[in-house]
C-alpha positions in Angstrom: 55.7 84.0 -52.1 56.8 86.1 -49.1 57.5 89.1 -51.4 53.7 89.5 -51.9 53.2 90.2 -48.2 56.3 92.2 -47.5 55.2 95.6 -48.6 58.2 95.8 -50.8 58.3 96.6 -54.5 58.3 93.5 -56.7 57.5 92.3 -60.2 54.2 90.3 -60.3 54.9 88.7 -63.7 57.6 86.5 -62.1 57.1 83.0 -63.5 56.7 81.3 -60.2 54.1 83.9 -59.1 52.2 83.6 -62.3 52.1 79.8 -62.2 50.6 79.8 -58.7 48.2 82.7 -59.5 46.8 81.0 -62.6 46.0 77.9 -60.5 43.9 80.0 -58.2 42.2 81.8 -61.1 41.2 78.5 -62.7 39.4 77.5 -59.5 37.8 81.0 -59.4 36.5 80.5 -62.9 34.9 77.2 -61.9 33.2 78.9 -58.9 31.7 81.5 -61.1 30.3 78.9 -63.4 28.3 77.2 -60.7 24.5 77.2 -60.9 22.2 78.9 -58.3 21.0 75.7 -56.8 24.6 74.3 -56.3 25.0 75.9 -52.9 26.7 73.0 -51.3 29.2 72.9 -54.1 29.9 76.6 -53.8 30.5 76.3 -50.0 33.0 73.4 -50.6 34.8 75.4 -53.3 35.1 78.5 -51.1 36.7 76.5 -48.3 39.3 75.3 -50.8 39.8 78.7 -52.4 40.1 81.0 -49.4 42.8 81.3 -46.8 40.1 81.1 -44.2 36.3 81.2 -44.4 33.8 80.7 -41.6 30.3 79.2 -41.5 27.2 80.5 -43.3 29.1 82.7 -45.8 27.4 83.6 -49.1 29.2 85.1 -52.1 27.0 85.8 -55.1 28.8 85.1 -58.4 30.4 86.7 -60.2 33.2 87.0 -57.7 36.5 88.5 -58.8 39.8 88.1 -57.0 43.4 88.4 -58.2 44.3 85.3 -56.3 40.9 83.7 -56.2 40.5 84.3 -52.5 43.8 82.6 -51.6 44.7 85.6 -49.4 41.2 86.3 -48.1 40.3 85.6 -44.4 36.5 85.7 -43.8 34.7 85.2 -40.5 31.2 83.7 -40.1 27.9 84.9 -41.6 29.5 87.1 -44.3 27.3 88.2 -47.2 28.6 89.5 -50.5 26.4 90.7 -53.3 27.4 90.3 -57.0 30.7 91.6 -58.4 32.6 91.7 -55.1 36.2 92.3 -56.2 39.0 91.3 -53.9 42.4 92.5 -55.2 43.9 89.9 -52.8 47.6 90.1 -53.8 48.1 90.2 -50.0 45.8 89.5 -47.1 42.3 90.8 -46.6 40.6 90.2 -43.3 36.8 90.5 -42.8 35.1 90.0 -39.5 31.9 88.1 -38.7 28.5 89.3 -39.9 29.8 91.9 -42.4 27.9 92.6 -45.6 29.1 93.8 -49.0 26.7 95.5 -51.4 27.1 95.0 -55.1 30.2 96.2 -57.0 32.4 96.7 -53.9 36.2 96.6 -54.5 38.7 95.9 -51.8 42.3 96.5 -53.1 45.6 95.5 -51.5 47.8 96.2 -54.5 49.2 99.5 -55.6 51.8 100.8 -58.1 54.5 103.5 -57.5 53.9 107.0 -58.6 57.3 107.2 -60.4 56.5 106.5 -64.1 59.7 104.7 -64.8 58.9 102.1 -62.1 55.4 101.6 -63.4 56.8 101.2 -66.9 58.8 98.2 -65.6 55.6 96.8 -63.9 56.5 97.2 -60.2 53.8 96.6 -57.6 53.5 96.7 -53.8 50.8 95.3 -51.5 49.4 96.2 -48.1 46.7 94.3 -46.2 43.2 95.5 -45.6 41.3 94.9 -42.3 37.5 95.1 -42.1 35.9 94.6 -38.7 32.8 92.7 -37.5 29.3 93.6 -38.4 30.1 96.2 -41.0 28.0 97.2 -44.0 30.0 98.2 -47.0 27.6 100.0 -49.4 27.3 99.4 -53.1 30.2 100.5 -55.3 32.5 101.4 -52.4 36.2 101.2 -53.0 38.7 100.4 -50.2 42.3 101.0 -50.9 45.5 99.2 -49.7 46.4 99.4 -46.1 43.0 100.6 -44.7 41.4 99.4 -41.5 37.7 99.7 -40.9 36.4 99.2 -37.3 33.6 97.1 -36.0 29.9 97.9 -36.6 30.7 100.7 -39.1 28.7 101.6 -42.2 30.5 102.7 -45.3 28.1 104.6 -47.6 27.5 103.6 -51.2 30.1 104.9 -53.7 32.6 105.9 -51.0 36.3 105.8 -51.6 38.0 104.7 -48.3 41.6 106.1 -48.4 42.2 106.3 -44.6 41.3 104.2 -41.5 37.7 104.5 -40.3 36.9 103.9 -36.6 34.3 101.6 -35.1 30.6 102.4 -34.6 30.3 105.2 -37.2 28.6 106.0 -40.5 31.2 107.2 -43.0 30.6 108.4 -46.6 32.1 110.2 -49.5 35.2 110.6 -51.7 37.4 110.6 -49.8 35.4 108.7 -47.2 34.9 110.7 -43.9 33.1 110.0 -40.7 29.6 111.6 -40.9 28.3 110.6 -37.5 28.4 108.0 -34.8 25.9 105.3 -34.6 23.4 106.5 -31.9 20.2 105.9 -30.1 18.3 107.3 -33.1 19.4 104.2 -35.0 17.7 102.0 -32.4 14.4 103.6 -33.3 14.6 104.2 -37.1 16.0 102.0 -39.8 15.5 104.3 -42.8 14.6 108.0 -42.7 11.3 108.2 -40.8 10.7 104.4 -40.9 10.5 103.1 -37.3 11.7 99.7 -36.2 8.7 97.7 -35.0 8.5 96.6 -31.4 8.5 93.0 -32.4 11.8 93.4 -34.2 13.3 95.5 -31.4 12.3 92.7 -29.0 14.3 90.2 -31.0 17.5 92.2 -30.7 19.9 90.6 -28.2 
């Protein structure tokens, strides 16, 4: 399946590709049918489904992925709210302690602009890299080939079309850096709401 990860145009309805993909989708279906109290079962299934997944990761069903997580590489302590969609036709890398709001889409697959090529069903894939300790807000869309740096916040509903650096808040369509994370954020967690001294003392 090297063609999936080459960045070259290919036809995804190839028999060998489809056979392998359906196996992954069958396991994904089973994951999405698990009950809320079956946490151990979910953890075991995720370790079988994903290319890599660290400790203490939680993905709230339903989870959607073109290859059922086969090309997803998750670090430790990752949280994903419901309807996370990973278009994982090639690799998606997510660092430790990153959080996904509901209805986030991370896409690695694209289709050529030329109509005649789309008519034939051609596709290409480019990997996505998301750093450590990021917060990807509800409804955000991350397109193929994008890299997001460590500690960055992507605002709800943003469409991330270009790389975003570390330690910033970025929002919009297309997503742009609004500001750097600053000393102000050490004092206030939401608008005029101050972080309590007890909580500040617990920060390493």
